[in-house]
N, C-alpha and C positions, 0 to 999 in steps of 0.2 A: 333636583340634580341629574344631570345627564349619567347613564351609565359607564360607568369608566372598562374603558377596552381589555379585556385579555391580555395577558404578557407576549403570548404570542398571538401576532394580529396579522392581518394579511400583510401591512405597511413595515412589519417589522425589522427593524434595521437600515429602513430606506426611508432619508431624512432629506432626501428633494425631491422635488413632482419628476423630475429628470429620470433620478434613478428607480421612482415607482412604476413612471414607464417603460423604462429601460426591463426592471424585474416580468413585469406582468404584459408585458406586450414581446415579451423575447426569448426568456431567461426559463419563465418557469415549467413552460410546455413541454422542453426539450426530453428526449430519453437522457436515460446514463449509461455512460460506459466507462465501467470500474477495471480500469485495466491494469491495477495492482490493488490484490485483498489478501486477506490469511481464512478467507471462509475457507469452512469443510466441506471437501469431495461430497465424503459420506452421508452427512446432510441432507446434501442437495440433492443427491443421490436416493436417497432412501425418502426423500420429500418428509423432512421433519417433525414429529408435530411436536412443540414443546409441553412439557410438563406444566410450566407454573412462569411466572414473570421474573422471578428470580433466573431460572434455567435462560432465558432469550435475553437477559437485562444483564445478569452477574456473570455468569457463568464465562472466564477466559477475559475477561474487562479491564485488566492492568487498569490502564485509566482511572477506574472507577476504584480498586484495592488500592492504587497507591494514595487517592484524597482521604479513602477510611481512616487507613493506617496515620496519614497527617493527622487526621480529626479526633487520634486517639481511640481506633476500633482495634477492637482485639482479634490478630488475623482467624482467628477462628468463623467469625463472622464474614471476613474474606475469602479464603480459602479452604476453611477447616469444615470441622463437623455441625454447625449450629445448621438447625434446619430452613429450608428456603423462604420461610415465612420470618424465621428473623433475621437471617443475612438482607431480606428487602429493608426489613424495619431499620437496619442498621444502616445501610445505603438514604433511606429517606433521609435519619435523622442528620445524616452527614451534608446532606445537599444546601441546608440553608446556608452554611457556612462555606458551599462553594462559589458563591457570588463573585463576580469576575473571570469567574475559571469558566473555560467555556463548554466542560461539564454542567455550568448550568443550562447554560444556552440547549446545549444538546437535549439533555435529559428530558424538557419541556418540550422542545420542538418532536423528540421519538413519539410523547408522550399522545401529543395531539394528533399527529399524522397514523399512527397505528391506530389507536386507541379510544382519541375522541374525546381523551382526558385535560380538562382546560383550567383545574386549579395547580394553584404550585404544589409540588411536592415538598411533606417533610413529617416529621415525626408524627403531628395529629392528624393530619391528609392519609398516612398512610393507609389504612386499613381501607377508606374509599376506593383508591386508587389501585390496589393490589384486587377488591373484589371485581371493579370494574375493568382494566386490563384482563384479567383469567378467564373473565366472562365471555371476550372477543376472542381469546386463543385457538378454539378449535376452530375457526375459521381462515386463520393465520397459519398454516402450512407453509414452510421454509417458501413452496409456489409460491403461493399467492402472497409473502411479502416482496417476492421478486418484482412480481408481476404488479403486484399494488404500489411498487416506487418505481415503475416504469424501466427496468433496468434491463436493457436490449444486450450486455456483455459483460460478464462476469472473468477477470484473468486469474484462478488460482494461482496460488504458490506450491510449487511441486517440488519433491526431493528427484534425483534422476532415480533413487533406487525405492521410488514409490512406484505401486500398479495404479494403470491408467484404466483399469479395468471402470475402474468407478467413471471415468470420462465419458468411455463409450454407454453406459446403462445412463446415463444424464442425456447423450446426445441422442438416445433412443427414445428417453420421454416425451411428451408431451408441452414441455417447457417451452414459450419460448423465448425465454433469456437464453442467448445462447453458453456458453460453461466451456474456457479452454486453459487447458495445465499451461504454467508459466515454469522453464526450468532455471532452477534454483541449486547450485552445483556447489554452494558451501565445503559442504563436509567433504568433497574430494582433496580440500586446500589445508584439510588440518591436522597436518602431520606430525604437530605437538603433544597431541594425546593417543601414542599406536594402540591402544587397547579399544578404544572407543574407535579410531580410524580403520581399524584391521575387522570389526564387528561390521561396521559400513561399508567396506568392501565384498563381505560376504553376501549381504544384502544386493548390493547392487549388482552382483556375480547373477543371483537368482532372476533379478528382474528383466538382465540383459539376457537373458537364456546362456550362461556359460558354465555349463555342467561341471569345469573342471576348475572353475574358479578365476581368481584373479592372482597370478602368481607376480607376473611381474609390471614393469612402468607401461608397455605396451598394450599389455591388455589390459588395465584399468584404462588407458588413452581408446581401445577397442570398446570398452563397457560403454563409458562417457559418449560417444559417437553414435553408439547402436541407440542410445537413448533418444541422443539428441534427435536421431532422426524418428526415432519413435513417437515423442513430441507433437514432430514438423505433422508427421501423420495421422493424430487427433486432433489436429488444427491448430496446435500451438505456435505462437509467432513472437513471441517473451522472451529473453532469460533477463533474470535477477540476480544480482548480487552483495549481500550484504559486507560490508568492509569498513575499516578504522580510515586507511587509507587506499586510492589504487595502488594496484601491484605493478611494476616496469622495474625492477630491477633484471641486468642482464641472466641468462642461464642458459647451458647449451641443454640438448637429449640427454648428455650422460652425464651432465651434473642434477638433473630432475631425476634419472633413472637413480643416480647412487642416494636421492635423499628418501626416494620411497621403498627403493631396498631396506634402506635405514628402518624407517618404519615399520616395514612390513616382519621385519626382526625384530619387534620390540624396543629397538632402539630410539630415543627421542633426539630427533634433529637440533643441532645452533638454531637460533633465531636467523641467522644472519642465510641456513641453507632453507629453513622454511619458508624466508621471504621469496627466495629464487626460485623455488620449486613452485609459489602459486602465483608468478609473475608468469611463469612456460606456462601454467595451464590458463590462466586469464588470458592470453593468446593466443592461445590455440582455439578458446571458446567464442574469442571474437573474431577469428577467422571463421569457424563455423557459424556464426547468427551473420554474418556479410557473406555466406555462398550461399544461405537460407533465404537470405533476404527476411530477417526478424529484427528485432529490436531491442538493445541491452540495454539495461537498467542498472545500476550502479546506486547504488545506498551508500553513503559516506558521513562517518564521523562521529556513530555512535561509542558508548564505551559500555561495555554491557559485564553485567551480574557483578557490581558492584559490590555487594552484600556476598560474603562467604556464606555466612551463616543462615542468612533467607535462601541464599542457591542450594545449601546441601537441603535444608528442609523442606524447599517450594520446588527448586529446579529453574530452568530457564523461562524466559517469556511471561515473567509472574511478577513483574514491575521494577525491577532493580538498576533498570540502566538510566543514564543519563545522555548530557551534550559531551562529545569529549573535544580536544584542544588540539588536536593534530596536527598537523601544516598539510596540505592539499596540494596545492597549487604545481609544485615540480615533477611530480610522481603522475597525480593527473596528465598533465603536458604529453611526457614520455610514453607513458599508457597508450594515449589518445593520436601521439606522432606514429609510432612504431605503426600501427594498422595503419593509418593513413600514409605513409610512408608507399605502401604498398596496395593501396587501393580495396585495402583490407576492414576500414571503418564501419559496421555497420550502423543502422540509426541507434542514436545513443540517447539516453534522459540520465543527467545530473544532478540526484538528490542529496541538497545537506541537511544536518540534522544541528548545526552549529551557524546563528546568524551571521556569523563573522567572515563567515565563508561565500556567501551573496554575492558578492561582488566578484570573488575569484569563478565560481561557475559562471554568473553572465557573462563574463567577460570571455572565456574559456572556450565556450560554444560558439564563440564566434569566428574562432582561428581555424574550425575545423569546415564550417559550414562549406558545399563544396558545389552547391548550385543546382546536385542533381534533384532534388525534393525539396518545397518548403518547410524550413525547422526540421533540418536533417537531424543536426544535435539539438536538444531540448533542457533548457534551465527548469527543473519538475516539480511540479505543483508542492508547498510547503509540506516539509516531511516530521511527523510525530510529535515534538517539544513545539516544532512553529506550525502546526494544524489547527490554528483561530485565526481572528479575524487580524489581529495586530499581525502577527506570521505572513498570514495572506497576503495581505496588505503589501507587505516588505517586499516577498517574493515577483507581486503583479511590477510594483513601482522599479526594483530592479530590473527586470526583464524588459518593460518600457525604456528605461535609460537607455538600455544597454542592446538590446536585441528588436523582435517583435512580438512584442505581447500578442497581435492579430494572429501570430502563429501557434500558442499556445494550447498544448493538448490537451488542459483544463484539471481537475478534481479526479483525485481515488478518495478511497478510502481506506485502504492500507489496516482493514479492521477484520476482526474475528465477530461482527457481532452481523446477523442480518437485518436488525432493526437501524443500522450506523446512517442508511442512506442520506436521513437529513441533512447531514454534513456535505452533501452535493448543493442542499438548498439554501445551507449557509455560507456556500461557497459563492453560490450563484448572486445570492444578497449581497455579498461583500464586494463581487466585481462589479454590482448594477449602481452599487454605492459609489464606491471608488468613479468609475463612467461620469456616472450621472452628477456626479456634485462638481467634477471638472467641465460640464455642459454647463452646469449654473456657472460658475466661474468663467464661461468664454476659454475655456485653457482648451476643448478639442470643439469642433463644429458643433452646431444646435440641428445634428442632421438625422433624423432618427433612422432612415435608411441603409446609414452608415455606419455608424456605431451600433445601431442594430444588429445587424449581419453577425460586426464580429461579434458581440457577442452570444450569437446561436452558435457562432462556429467554435469558441472555448468552451463552450457547454457542452455541446456533440460531434459538431461535424467537422473542428480539427481532429479529434482522435478518430470517430468511421473513416478519414479516409486516411488517417496517416500508419494506421497501424495492420493493413488489408486482411483484418479477420473478415469473415461470412458473419452477416447478420440476418435474423428474420425477417423476410419480407415489407412486416409495416416498421423494420427498423432501418430500412437500407435508402438508396437515394429514390 
């Protein structure tokens, strides 16, 4: 009998000849432009050496923690005090139960691409995988992983109060991957928790070199604008906001000042006050982005920290979030229109986590394209719970039906893991499967020059041209 293929093989997910031709001929070799992620600038600056596979693979990965909890695994083996080997064993025993979850694909893609592991991970194979992967870790420091993955650009997610010294250290290193900060001022909106807000203001004042602190609303605006300028000087050209819905309620400067003063004095503003204050700031941020030629990213629709018990025990970003069912269209339209009316709408990427909003966002971007650049407004790649084959197909089909898939800036990792880059491969195989199947059915021309160029651009070229970030020579045109 012929030897059976490995689970992860050259034509994984590619079910037609046309899909295989597109992937191997046009997608596979393209570099990666990771314009949104949560990688640690500290680990990049230090060229961190991971102690073992558990630190590299399980630390901070709330996707895996959610699956383990669902499989009946105690929190001790997710985020608790179990040994690294015990945590890995618990994950390995969970993996067979993730069939049809994207984690099963990602797990085996990552094992194959970085460690040459070609067996299915389970409780019985855990020891072999553990030893084989750990034996390769000394040659897989952070910079090695980025180089091996052909990552041209990484845009980290940074608070305005964060120091940019780590980015200066990275820029001075020999790393060919260019690493830039993205401006994420969500904490500036968080007046609903005055204690945390005021503590953050003290940190922001230090970062903005304001020795007298932030006493007034104008001080806050000045500090944030100073940090926006500092991010620009560090090469940053993107901002990012994680919101339930767009904020677009009318608010005067005087009204925003009153809300700030209340929170600064320790009083919790009301819900309507908080909404108006946030709307004022979001319009300011949009104008700053437009003036600097930046791209604004709006991540909309997640409902966060649902389990108060686990939040108190573990803190945020530990797998306690889900899809929200918030109305999006009217507030988003008003926000974009307010900026567009004064020609201050920046390049903007809209992401939804609720698939019910696909056609809302897919049609919304068409309202504000102004002919100044191709794809000025983008329907962002499938995000978070939609970051899997079906969700990617939904997003690309929506964009194809309502706009220009050919101008799509493509995939990102949205990850904290340095071995998450096979998600780009997963996306590219899905993209080529979608277009290759269309070719096989005669729904798009059997013209590889036409369709192949589109694939290459979606994989890398569109992002390279859209964001205006400096690249190392080998990744430039």
